[in-house]
LUMZAVEX-185888 format. One record per residue (C-alpha): residue number from 1; z negated, x negated, y negated. Coordinates in pm, whole numbers. Layout:
<node pos="NUM" z="Z" x="X" y="Y"/>
...
END
This chain:
<node pos="1" z="-734" x="1247" y="1794"/>
<node pos="2" z="-527" x="1036" y="2029"/>
<node pos="3" z="-562" x="670" y="2124"/>
<node pos="4" z="-264" x="441" y="2069"/>
<node pos="5" z="-218" x="66" y="2104"/>
<node pos="6" z="-80" x="-180" y="1848"/>
<node pos="7" z="72" x="-513" y="1951"/>
<node pos="8" z="169" x="-809" y="1735"/>
<node pos="9" z="177" x="-1054" y="2029"/>
<node pos="10" z="-89" x="-1291" y="1899"/>
<node pos="11" z="-40" x="-1651" y="2015"/>
<node pos="12" z="-344" x="-1835" y="1880"/>
<node pos="13" z="-364" x="-2210" y="1858"/>
<node pos="14" z="-437" x="-2456" y="2007"/>
<node pos="15" z="-136" x="-2428" y="2233"/>
<node pos="16" z="-243" x="-2707" y="2466"/>
<node pos="17" z="69" x="-2911" y="2525"/>
<node pos="18" z="251" x="-3072" y="2231"/>
<node pos="19" z="488" x="-2857" y="2029"/>
<node pos="20" z="728" x="-2704" y="2122"/>
<node pos="21" z="632" x="-2697" y="2491"/>
<node pos="22" z="285" x="-2557" y="2430"/>
<node pos="23" z="423" x="-2291" y="2195"/>
<node pos="24" z="677" x="-2179" y="2452"/>
<node pos="25" z="425" x="-2150" y="2733"/>
<node pos="26" z="173" x="-1966" y="2514"/>
<node pos="27" z="433" x="-1722" y="2385"/>
<node pos="28" z="567" x="-1648" y="2729"/>
<node pos="29" z="217" x="-1584" y="2863"/>
<node pos="30" z="135" x="-1354" y="2568"/>
<node pos="31" z="445" x="-1144" y="2631"/>
<node pos="32" z="382" x="-1122" y="3006"/>
<node pos="33" z="24" x="-1018" y="2949"/>
<node pos="34" z="118" x="-760" y="2683"/>
<node pos="35" z="370" x="-597" y="2915"/>
<node pos="36" z="115" x="-582" y="3198"/>
<node pos="37" z="-144" x="-432" y="2963"/>
<node pos="38" z="93" x="-165" y="2833"/>
<node pos="39" z="199" x="-70" y="3182"/>
<node pos="40" z="-169" x="-7" y="3260"/>
<node pos="41" z="-209" x="189" y="2934"/>
<node pos="42" z="76" x="414" y="3047"/>
<node pos="43" z="-120" x="496" y="3363"/>
<node pos="44" z="-445" x="541" y="3166"/>
<node pos="45" z="-313" x="811" y="2933"/>
<node pos="46" z="-269" x="627" y="2602"/>
<node pos="47" z="-39" x="817" y="2369"/>
<node pos="48" z="178" x="546" y="2206"/>
<node pos="49" z="220" x="169" y="2211"/>
<node pos="50" z="329" x="40" y="1867"/>
<node pos="51" z="514" x="-289" y="1815"/>
<node pos="52" z="552" x="-478" y="1489"/>
<node pos="53" z="844" x="-661" y="1337"/>
<node pos="54" z="713" x="-980" y="1182"/>
<node pos="55" z="881" x="-1312" y="1118"/>
<node pos="56" z="745" x="-1667" y="1085"/>
<node pos="57" z="376" x="-1567" y="1130"/>
<node pos="58" z="259" x="-1872" y="1315"/>
<node pos="59" z="-8" x="-1784" y="1569"/>
<node pos="60" z="-78" x="-1438" y="1427"/>
<node pos="61" z="234" x="-1248" y="1528"/>
<node pos="62" z="520" x="-1367" y="1746"/>
<node pos="63" z="706" x="-1033" y="1768"/>
<node pos="64" z="1020" x="-1039" y="1551"/>
<node pos="65" z="1233" x="-811" y="1772"/>
<node pos="66" z="1039" x="-498" y="1871"/>
<node pos="67" z="1356" x="-327" y="1987"/>
<node pos="68" z="1388" x="-579" y="2271"/>
<node pos="69" z="1027" x="-539" y="2380"/>
<node pos="70" z="1048" x="-159" y="2354"/>
<node pos="71" z="1369" x="-163" y="2558"/>
<node pos="72" z="1193" x="-354" y="2834"/>
<node pos="73" z="889" x="-125" y="2823"/>
<node pos="74" z="1109" x="183" y="2840"/>
<node pos="75" z="1209" x="85" y="3193"/>
<node pos="76" z="863" x="20" y="3335"/>
<node pos="77" z="665" x="306" y="3176"/>
<node pos="78" z="693" x="679" y="3221"/>
<node pos="79" z="476" x="868" y="2971"/>
<node pos="80" z="352" x="646" y="2691"/>
<node pos="81" z="549" x="676" y="2370"/>
<node pos="82" z="694" x="359" y="2219"/>
<node pos="83" z="659" x="296" y="1848"/>
<node pos="84" z="844" x="77" y="1603"/>
<node pos="85" z="554" x="-30" y="1386"/>
<node pos="86" z="769" x="-101" y="1186"/>
<node pos="87" z="1139" x="-163" y="1125"/>
<node pos="88" z="1180" x="-360" y="802"/>
<node pos="89" z="1421" x="-166" y="581"/>
<node pos="90" z="1487" x="-353" y="257"/>
<node pos="91" z="1855" x="-431" y="285"/>
<node pos="92" z="1809" x="-807" y="295"/>
<node pos="93" z="1648" x="-775" y="639"/>
<node pos="94" z="1914" x="-566" y="806"/>
<node pos="95" z="2173" x="-297" y="750"/>
<node pos="96" z="2046" x="62" y="784"/>
<node pos="97" z="2323" x="114" y="1037"/>
<node pos="98" z="2181" x="-156" y="1263"/>
<node pos="99" z="1839" x="11" y="1244"/>
<node pos="100" z="1992" x="349" y="1331"/>
<node pos="101" z="2169" x="195" y="1630"/>
<node pos="102" z="1875" x="5" y="1778"/>
<node pos="103" z="1615" x="282" y="1731"/>
<node pos="104" z="1849" x="543" y="1881"/>
<node pos="105" z="1928" x="313" y="2174"/>
<node pos="106" z="1556" x="273" y="2242"/>
<node pos="107" z="1516" x="651" y="2229"/>
<node pos="108" z="1794" x="691" y="2485"/>
<node pos="109" z="1648" x="428" y="2718"/>
<node pos="110" z="1300" x="582" y="2695"/>
<node pos="111" z="1427" x="939" y="2735"/>
<node pos="112" z="1304" x="1046" y="2395"/>
<node pos="113" z="972" x="859" y="2366"/>
<node pos="114" z="1030" x="666" y="2043"/>
<node pos="115" z="818" x="683" y="1727"/>
<node pos="116" z="986" x="528" y="1424"/>
<node pos="117" z="790" x="347" y="1154"/>
<node pos="118" z="939" x="189" y="842"/>
<node pos="119" z="812" x="-66" y="594"/>
<node pos="120" z="881" x="-334" y="333"/>
<node pos="121" z="696" x="-638" y="473"/>
<node pos="122" z="534" x="-914" y="267"/>
<node pos="123" z="662" x="-1169" y="11"/>
<node pos="124" z="661" x="-1444" y="275"/>
<node pos="125" z="919" x="-1260" y="482"/>
<node pos="126" z="1098" x="-1096" y="191"/>
<node pos="127" z="1174" x="-1420" y="10"/>
<node pos="128" z="1301" x="-1586" y="330"/>
<node pos="129" z="1556" x="-1307" y="380"/>
<node pos="130" z="1656" x="-1283" y="15"/>
<node pos="131" z="1505" x="-937" y="-35"/>
<node pos="132" z="1501" x="-804" y="-392"/>
<node pos="133" z="1126" x="-740" y="-404"/>
<node pos="134" z="1142" x="-533" y="-724"/>
<node pos="135" z="1393" x="-296" y="-563"/>
<node pos="136" z="1242" x="-293" y="-214"/>
<node pos="137" z="1058" x="41" y="-245"/>
<node pos="138" z="1374" x="220" y="-355"/>
<node pos="139" z="1570" x="44" y="-83"/>
<node pos="140" z="1330" x="166" y="188"/>
<node pos="141" z="1364" x="527" y="73"/>
<node pos="142" z="1742" x="497" y="53"/>
<node pos="143" z="1759" x="338" y="398"/>
<node pos="144" z="1550" x="618" y="554"/>
<node pos="145" z="1784" x="877" y="406"/>
<node pos="146" z="2089" x="688" y="533"/>
<node pos="147" z="1950" x="633" y="885"/>
<node pos="148" z="1858" x="995" y="950"/>
<node pos="149" z="2194" x="1105" y="808"/>
<node pos="150" z="2368" x="867" y="1050"/>
<node pos="151" z="2175" x="1023" y="1341"/>
<node pos="152" z="2258" x="1377" y="1237"/>
<node pos="153" z="2624" x="1328" y="1145"/>
<node pos="154" z="2912" x="1304" y="1388"/>
<node pos="155" z="3098" x="1079" y="1144"/>
<node pos="156" z="2910" x="895" y="875"/>
<node pos="157" z="2954" x="748" y="529"/>
<node pos="158" z="2698" x="682" y="258"/>
<node pos="159" z="2710" x="606" y="-114"/>
<node pos="160" z="2372" x="495" y="-246"/>
<node pos="161" z="2239" x="301" y="-542"/>
<node pos="162" z="2167" x="-11" y="-338"/>
<node pos="163" z="2387" x="29" y="-31"/>
<node pos="164" z="2705" x="199" y="75"/>
<node pos="165" z="2884" x="246" y="404"/>
<node pos="166" z="3158" x="166" y="486"/>
<node pos="167" z="3113" x="-138" y="267"/>
<node pos="168" z="3465" x="-162" y="124"/>
<node pos="169" z="3716" x="62" y="-44"/>
<node pos="170" z="3910" x="344" y="116"/>
<node pos="171" z="3803" x="281" y="474"/>
<node pos="172" z="3770" x="572" y="720"/>
<node pos="173" z="3420" x="693" y="804"/>
<node pos="174" z="3263" x="572" y="1127"/>
<node pos="175" z="3098" x="738" y="1425"/>
<node pos="176" z="2750" x="590" y="1471"/>
<node pos="177" z="2649" x="559" y="1835"/>
<node pos="178" z="2432" x="637" y="2020"/>
<node pos="179" z="2248" x="943" y="1892"/>
<node pos="180" z="1874" x="971" y="1964"/>
<node pos="181" z="1750" x="1197" y="2242"/>
<node pos="182" z="1498" x="1362" y="2008"/>
<node pos="183" z="1669" x="1626" y="1799"/>
<node pos="184" z="1726" x="1580" y="1512"/>
<node pos="185" z="1554" x="1239" y="1527"/>
<node pos="186" z="1231" x="1058" y="1624"/>
<node pos="187" z="920" x="1123" y="1411"/>
<node pos="188" z="921" x="897" y="1104"/>
<node pos="189" z="621" x="703" y="972"/>
<node pos="190" z="570" x="463" y="683"/>
<node pos="191" z="343" x="159" y="677"/>
<node pos="192" z="94" x="152" y="392"/>
<node pos="193" z="-158" x="-112" y="292"/>
<node pos="194" z="-259" x="41" y="-42"/>
<node pos="195" z="-359" x="382" y="-177"/>
<node pos="196" z="-36" x="403" y="-375"/>
<node pos="197" z="187" x="351" y="-74"/>
<node pos="198" z="-24" x="596" y="131"/>
<node pos="199" z="33" x="865" y="-131"/>
<node pos="200" z="404" x="779" y="-140"/>
<node pos="201" z="426" x="828" y="238"/>
<node pos="202" z="264" x="1170" y="207"/>
<node pos="203" z="494" x="1273" y="-78"/>
<node pos="204" z="800" x="1189" y="133"/>
<node pos="205" z="676" x="1382" y="436"/>
<node pos="206" z="634" x="1067" y="644"/>
<node pos="207" z="344" x="992" y="875"/>
<node pos="208" z="97" x="734" y="747"/>
<node pos="209" z="65" x="407" y="934"/>
<node pos="210" z="-247" x="275" y="764"/>
<node pos="211" z="-222" x="-95" y="836"/>
<node pos="212" z="-506" x="-228" y="625"/>
<node pos="213" z="-812" x="-337" y="818"/>
<node pos="214" z="-1167" x="-464" y="771"/>
<node pos="215" z="-1232" x="-202" y="503"/>
<node pos="216" z="-1546" x="8" y="471"/>
<node pos="217" z="-1486" x="349" y="625"/>
<node pos="218" z="-1549" x="513" y="288"/>
<node pos="219" z="-1239" x="336" y="155"/>
<node pos="220" z="-1040" x="446" y="458"/>
<node pos="221" z="-1147" x="806" y="392"/>
<node pos="222" z="-1033" x="777" y="29"/>
<node pos="223" z="-689" x="653" y="136"/>
<node pos="224" z="-653" x="937" y="386"/>
<node pos="225" z="-754" x="1193" y="123"/>
<node pos="226" z="-487" x="1063" y="-115"/>
<node pos="227" z="-231" x="1086" y="164"/>
<node pos="228" z="-332" x="1442" y="259"/>
<node pos="229" z="-318" x="1556" y="-103"/>
<node pos="230" z="33" x="1417" y="-143"/>
<node pos="231" z="144" x="1555" y="193"/>
<node pos="232" z="27" x="1905" y="96"/>
<node pos="233" z="297" x="1907" y="-174"/>
<node pos="234" z="554" x="1690" y="0"/>
<node pos="235" z="927" x="1683" y="-61"/>
<node pos="236" z="1032" x="1553" y="283"/>
<node pos="237" z="1319" x="1307" y="296"/>
<node pos="238" z="1378" x="1382" y="665"/>
<node pos="239" z="1401" x="1710" y="856"/>
<node pos="240" z="1102" x="1613" y="1071"/>
<node pos="241" z="798" x="1641" y="844"/>
<node pos="242" z="519" x="1432" y="993"/>
<node pos="243" z="179" x="1496" y="837"/>
<node pos="244" z="-26" x="1258" y="1052"/>
<node pos="245" z="-249" x="959" y="989"/>
<node pos="246" z="-253" x="657" y="1217"/>
<node pos="247" z="-507" x="384" y="1145"/>
<node pos="248" z="-568" x="64" y="1335"/>
<node pos="249" z="-863" x="-156" y="1404"/>
<node pos="250" z="-976" x="-419" y="1652"/>
<node pos="251" z="-1104" x="-264" y="1974"/>
<node pos="252" z="-1284" x="-429" y="2264"/>
<node pos="253" z="-1460" x="-224" y="2529"/>
<node pos="254" z="-1665" x="-379" y="2810"/>
<node pos="255" z="-1909" x="-252" y="3070"/>
<node pos="256" z="-2194" x="-381" y="2855"/>
<node pos="257" z="-2233" x="-535" y="2513"/>
<node pos="258" z="-2351" x="-853" y="2682"/>
<node pos="259" z="-2022" x="-867" y="2872"/>
<node pos="260" z="-1823" x="-817" y="2551"/>
<node pos="261" z="-2004" x="-1113" y="2399"/>
<node pos="262" z="-1945" x="-1320" y="2714"/>
<node pos="263" z="-1574" x="-1239" y="2676"/>
<node pos="264" z="-1583" x="-1412" y="2335"/>
<node pos="265" z="-1545" x="-1105" y="2115"/>
<node pos="266" z="-1708" x="-1259" y="1806"/>
<node pos="267" z="-1498" x="-1575" y="1819"/>
<node pos="268" z="-1188" x="-1360" y="1867"/>
<node pos="269" z="-1284" x="-1138" y="1572"/>
<node pos="270" z="-1351" x="-1441" y="1354"/>
<node pos="271" z="-1014" x="-1594" y="1451"/>
<node pos="272" z="-833" x="-1271" y="1367"/>
<node pos="273" z="-1005" x="-1221" y="1033"/>
<node pos="274" z="-970" x="-1584" y="925"/>
<node pos="275" z="-600" x="-1587" y="1018"/>
<node pos="276" z="-538" x="-1271" y="820"/>
<node pos="277" z="-735" x="-1395" y="521"/>
<node pos="278" z="-565" x="-1734" y="507"/>
<node pos="279" z="-221" x="-1571" y="534"/>
<node pos="280" z="-293" x="-1325" y="254"/>
<node pos="281" z="-442" x="-1587" y="25"/>
<node pos="282" z="-140" x="-1809" y="75"/>
<node pos="283" z="128" x="-1544" y="36"/>
<node pos="284" z="-23" x="-1239" y="-136"/>
<node pos="285" z="-265" x="-1408" y="-378"/>
<node pos="286" z="-129" x="-1762" y="-422"/>
<node pos="287" z="-250" x="-1790" y="-782"/>
<node pos="288" z="-600" x="-1654" y="-728"/>
<node pos="289" z="-887" x="-1860" y="-863"/>
<node pos="290" z="-1152" x="-1994" y="-628"/>
<node pos="291" z="-1392" x="-1726" y="-752"/>
<node pos="292" z="-1133" x="-1453" y="-686"/>
<node pos="293" z="-1062" x="-1591" y="-340"/>
<node pos="294" z="-1431" x="-1576" y="-249"/>
<node pos="295" z="-1452" x="-1219" y="-378"/>
<node pos="296" z="-1150" x="-1104" y="-177"/>
<node pos="297" z="-1259" x="-1276" y="146"/>
<node pos="298" z="-1628" x="-1367" y="119"/>
<node pos="299" z="-1644" x="-1465" y="486"/>
<node pos="300" z="-1434" x="-1772" y="401"/>
<node pos="301" z="-1685" x="-1895" y="145"/>
<node pos="302" z="-1812" x="-2203" y="326"/>
<node pos="303" z="-2044" x="-2282" y="36"/>
<node pos="304" z="-2252" x="-1974" y="116"/>
<node pos="305" z="-2566" x="-2067" y="309"/>
<node pos="306" z="-2546" x="-1741" y="505"/>
<node pos="307" z="-2183" x="-1623" y="518"/>
<node pos="308" z="-2112" x="-1277" y="659"/>
<node pos="309" z="-2122" x="-1256" y="1038"/>
<node pos="310" z="-1831" x="-1095" y="1230"/>
<node pos="311" z="-2095" x="-871" y="1389"/>
<node pos="312" z="-2130" x="-702" y="1052"/>
<node pos="313" z="-1783" x="-552" y="1096"/>
<node pos="314" z="-1898" x="-390" y="1419"/>
<node pos="315" z="-2226" x="-267" y="1277"/>
<node pos="316" z="-2032" x="-93" y="997"/>
<node pos="317" z="-1789" x="58" y="1254"/>
<node pos="318" z="-1500" x="-123" y="1083"/>
<node pos="319" z="-1411" x="-253" y="1428"/>
<node pos="320" z="-1488" x="-91" y="1763"/>
<node pos="321" z="-1682" x="-309" y="2005"/>
<node pos="322" z="-1922" x="-211" y="2281"/>
<node pos="323" z="-1960" x="-20" y="2604"/>
<node pos="324" z="-1765" x="307" y="2654"/>
<node pos="325" z="-2038" x="524" y="2500"/>
<node pos="326" z="-2061" x="303" y="2191"/>
<node pos="327" z="-1681" x="291" y="2157"/>
<node pos="328" z="-1665" x="670" y="2178"/>
<node pos="329" z="-1932" x="707" y="1911"/>
<node pos="330" z="-1742" x="479" y="1676"/>
<node pos="331" z="-1408" x="648" y="1748"/>
<node pos="332" z="-1549" x="990" y="1667"/>
<node pos="333" z="-1623" x="861" y="1317"/>
<node pos="334" z="-1252" x="791" y="1271"/>
<node pos="335" z="-1167" x="1145" y="1379"/>
<node pos="336" z="-1415" x="1272" y="1122"/>
<node pos="337" z="-1230" x="1071" y="856"/>
<node pos="338" z="-902" x="1245" y="940"/>
<node pos="339" z="-737" x="991" y="1171"/>
<node pos="340" z="-490" x="1159" y="1408"/>
<node pos="341" z="-399" x="840" y="1596"/>
<node pos="342" z="-637" x="550" y="1639"/>
<node pos="343" z="-429" x="237" y="1694"/>
<node pos="344" z="-634" x="10" y="1918"/>
<node pos="345" z="-560" x="-359" y="1860"/>
<node pos="346" z="-678" x="-504" y="2191"/>
<node pos="347" z="-486" x="-831" y="2238"/>
<node pos="348" z="-621" x="-1078" y="1982"/>
<node pos="349" z="-771" x="-1422" y="1963"/>
<node pos="350" z="-858" x="-1597" y="2287"/>
<node pos="351" z="-984" x="-1286" y="2466"/>
<node pos="352" z="-910" x="-1330" y="2838"/>
<node pos="353" z="-630" x="-1113" y="2972"/>
<node pos="354" z="-859" x="-956" y="3231"/>
<node pos="355" z="-1101" x="-849" y="2957"/>
<node pos="356" z="-818" x="-676" y="2771"/>
<node pos="357" z="-716" x="-502" y="3093"/>
<node pos="358" z="-1077" x="-389" y="3137"/>
<node pos="359" z="-1081" x="-257" y="2780"/>
<node pos="360" z="-775" x="-43" y="2853"/>
<node pos="361" z="-918" x="73" y="3184"/>
<node pos="362" z="-1255" x="174" y="3038"/>
<node pos="363" z="-1097" x="356" y="2746"/>
<node pos="364" z="-860" x="532" y="2984"/>
<node pos="365" z="-1122" x="637" y="3238"/>
<node pos="366" z="-1413" x="717" y="3007"/>
<node pos="367" z="-1316" x="760" y="2642"/>
<node pos="368" z="-976" x="935" y="2654"/>
<node pos="369" z="-1099" x="1205" y="2899"/>
<node pos="370" z="-1406" x="1261" y="2682"/>
<node pos="371" z="-1195" x="1300" y="2367"/>
<node pos="372" z="-982" x="1553" y="2555"/>
<node pos="373" z="-1286" x="1734" y="2699"/>
<node pos="374" z="-1439" x="1769" y="2356"/>
<node pos="375" z="-1103" x="1875" y="2214"/>
<node pos="376" z="-1173" x="1639" y="1928"/>
<node pos="377" z="-998" x="1770" y="1621"/>
<node pos="378" z="-912" x="1566" y="1316"/>
<node pos="379" z="-1106" x="1659" y="1006"/>
<node pos="380" z="-895" x="1724" y="695"/>
<node pos="381" z="-1009" x="1863" y="364"/>
<node pos="382" z="-656" x="1928" y="239"/>
<node pos="383" z="-444" x="2182" y="426"/>
<node pos="384" z="-154" x="2031" y="617"/>
<node pos="385" z="197" x="2152" y="542"/>
END
């Protein structure tokens, strides 16, 4: 199992100065700090740094253009791989050709260090861009097929159900430039937040980016099993079959547990969870009853005399918090579940920048070498293809 990072560029409120000045300063600081952290992670031996594409997520994610951030990181890092986690592929977001161009350009600039994830996004973003939600799954599959064909063809045209290129009539085919360094193309992954989408990723021969969080580890294991079963009988839609599982969770490592608490880990965890819950209730479950809302996110039930404590997530190993030995113990559980890449979400809430740097340093100097020394292997109960 390898350790990766996942960045959404959290910019939590309050922003201090009145909008928009406070927003600008907070965003700029978050980007500067993220770049500094990833540069350190490159030195510390982390495998990949993943970067989302999200739009309009106030406070929670201010990273709508991962290709720009990855381009910058490609010039100041040497070894760490750089992941699109993910490019949004329903055609309302962008043309498959534009995705092919920007991902290949990043691969050139990084000298072949790109990982390529794909996804559909959420109704909040889909409706803003005019995405046909009912057709979005088919559009993602079609876009993947078109993008890899563009990378592998000298001259390219495509005739699909939802998209064709060139867009009009009897127009000559086009040469798509540049081509990626990795031959035939970067490894492809698909984001999944449900068991059904995890199985779909496996069936298509795509790596699984398991982007659901705060779930009991037994549920995570079930999702991985469904993915492995589907991957064992995959019909790959690219020539680079990628039977791997990447799962993310909040990670904060400090010299002692007391120091982690002094850094504000529980407030940061609460901020992250509450922000996620409120977003999902507004956009994913807008018609849920009050009883249903409390069942989905019980921690938001203010009427409960003793609501769940964020520490419970840590005690159940749903998040990874503690000193290096404790973090290693928790991470080994994820390897036992079948996680190939553990995506460490380290920049969240109001955690001080220096505490995030210390997290990366401790993981790099203590945990990563120990994982390598133990030759920690991922446990799978279904044979990989």
